[in-house]
N, C-alpha and C positions, 0 to 999 in steps of 0.2 A: 365131680361125681356125686350123685345123691342116691339115697334110698328112700322109697316111698313105703310108708306103713299102710296097713290094711284100712285104717280110717282116713287115709288120704294125706296125712301130714308127711312132710319131707324133712330130711336132714342131710347136710353135706357130709360125705365120708372121705373126701379127698379133693385136692386141687391139682390139676394136670395142665401143663403148659407146653412150651416149646421143647422141654426136656423129656417129654414122656410119650406114653402109648396108651390109648384107650382100647379096650377089648382084647387085651393080651391073653386072657384065658382061652380064647378061641384057638390060639396057636398050640394049646396043650389039650385039645379035644373037647373043651366045654362047648355045648351047643346052644346055650342061652345066657343072656346077660343077667347078672345078679344086681346090677346098679344101672342107673340112668346117667347118661352123659349129657350135660347141658352146655351148649356153646355160649359163653358169655361175651366173647369177642368175635363178632361175625367178621368174615373175611380175614381171619387171623393167620392164614397160610397153612392150615392143617392139610396133611396128605392122607390119602386112603390107600388101602391095599385089600385085595380080595382075601377072604378067609382061606381059600385054597392056596394062594401064593404065600400067605403068611404061614400057614401050617407047613408048607414045603420048606420054607426058610428055617422054621423052628426045628424040623426034622434033620436038616443039614448040620445044625449046631455050629454054625459059623459065627461071624462077627455080629450079625443082627441078633442071633440067639443069646450071645454073651451080654450084649447091651440090654436086651429086653429082660433077661433074668436079673441083671443088676438093678434095673428099674423096678422090677417086681419086689425085690428086697427093699429098696428105698420106699416103695409104696406101702409095704407092710409096716415098716417103721413109722411112716407118717400116720397111718391109721391108728397105730398103738398110741402115738403121741397125741393125736386128736381126741382119743377117748379120755386120756388123762387130763388134757387141757379142758375139755368140756365139763369134766367133773370138778376141777379144782380152781379154775381161774374165772375172773369176772367177765361179764359180757364186753366191757370196754377193752380189756386186755385181749380177749379173743378177737374182737373186731379189728384192733390194730394188727394183730398177728395175721389175720386173714387178708387184710388189705395189703400188707407188705408181701405176703406170699403171692397174691394176685398180681401185684406190681412186678414181682420177679418173673412170673410166668408169662405175662403179656408183653413185657419189655417197653412199656410206654406209660406216661403219667396220666393220661386220660383214658377212661373206659366206661362203658355202660354198666350200671349196677342199680337195679331197682331196690326199693325198700323191702319189697317182698322177698327178693332173692337174698338180700343181706340178712334178713331174718332167718331164712333157710340155712345160710352159711353158719350162723351163730347158734341155731337151735333155740331161738326165742320168738316171741310174738312180734308182729310188725311194729307196734308202738314202741317196744323196747329197742328195736333196731334203730328207729328214728331218734330216740333219746341218745343212744350210744353214738351214732354218727354225728349228732349235734354237738356232743361233748368234744369229739375229736376235731370238729370244724371250729368250735370256739377256741380250742387250743392252737389253732393255726396249722394243723397237720394235713387237713384235707379241705377241699371245697366240694360240696355235695348239693346238687340242685337238679330236680326233675330227672332222676335216674342217671345223671352224669357224675361220675366220680373223678376227681382230680387230686393227685398226690402233690401236696405243696411242700411238705417238710418230711422227707423220707427218714432222716435221722431221728426226728422227734417221734415219728410213727413207730420206728423200731424200738425206741426207748419206752414208749407207751405199751408196747407188746409184752406179753409174758415171755418167760424163758423158752417156750415151745418153738417160737420162730427160729431162734438161734440153733436149737437142737435139731430141728428139721433140716435147716440149711447145712449143718455139719454133716448129716447123713447124706444129703444129696451131693455135696462137694466131695465127700469121700468115695461114694459109690458111682457117681456120674459126673466126674469133673468136666465141666464145659457142657453138660447135657448130652442128649443123643444127637448124633450128626444128622444134618438134613439129608433126605433121601438123595442118593447120588454122590454124596460126599464120602471121602475115605474115612472109615472108622479110626478112632484114635487108639 
């Protein structure tokens, strides 16, 4: 999820994957998006639901409602952690954190990631993103070439990350153990 400023600059405000929901505010009456959703993993298996059907499910306050509200809580905690992270941690630590979060969300070692979008994720200029990714590559944690990211050393990447990755994961595991069920699956 990104926010675009009036001058056109963008910043990441959250990472959502298989565990989450994009556009959940529509289920609670919001009629316009406040962030942009960018799909970084095409054909990743995302499901869609009409706003009408989603609102109806939210009004029923059944299993989907409970899962979505827990995800909303986890998302709020993630945004709060991202604010602190961006203010207090180095670009290299934030890059490692963001790559491990992305790896968790997509569930595979290889994924597309341009230097430009890496810069958006980190809130830095493109040359800085290139330098930071280069340092993680030289350390043997990733392989990064022409917009293709490959996680080589997950444990090393976690160790290079700031404390925020572990904090965010603890929130997700507590609030969404196992993530949201796939549509049609029985809620946990």
